[in-house]
N, C-alpha and C positions, 0 to 999 in steps of 0.2 A: 221307493226314493234310493238313488244309488248312493253308495257308501261315501263317495266323493263329496255329494251335496250335503248328507247327513253330517259329514264331519266338520263342515262350516256352521252347523247349528250348535250353539253353546249346549251343554247338558241342562244347566239351570232353566233354559228356555223351553226345553222339551219336558222338564219335570213340571214347569208351570202350566203349560197347555194341557198335559195329561191330567194335571189335577182339576184343572177348570173344566175339562170333559167330564170326569168322572163325578164332580158336583152337578154339573147339567143332567147327568144321565139319572142321577140319584134324586133330582128334585121333581117332585109331581107337577104335571102339567097344570097351567092356571085354569081355574073353574070359571065359568060364565062364558059370554060371548066376547069376542073382541070387536070393537067399534072404532073404526079408523075415523070418522067424523069428517067435517069440511073444515078445511083452513079458509083463513081469508085469500090466500093466493090461489087455491083451487076455484073458489068461487069468481074471482076476477078473471083467470084464465078461461072458465067457462063463460062468462059474459063476453068477453073479447071474441072467443071463436064463434058465439052466436051472431054478434056484430057483423064479422067478416062473412059468415055464411049469408046473412040477408044481404050484405053490400054486393056479393058475387052474384048471388040469386037474382037481386033487382037489375043487374047490368048485364046479366046473361044474354036475355032476347036481343038487347042492342048490338052486341058484339057478334053474334051469331049471324045477323043479317048482312053485316058488313062485308 
């Protein structure tokens, strides 16, 4: 980082970020597996994608012959 840019960042902000980084480094990693799960939005988007795919697949032979 150039000195010109660094001089614009207040010292207290740099200290806070360094403290957060040090805390993160010293914290042990979480145990167990991380499971993202399915949200309602993901399920709806998936179903809409399937519906669009079926619609396009159904109309594909008609449009191809024209």
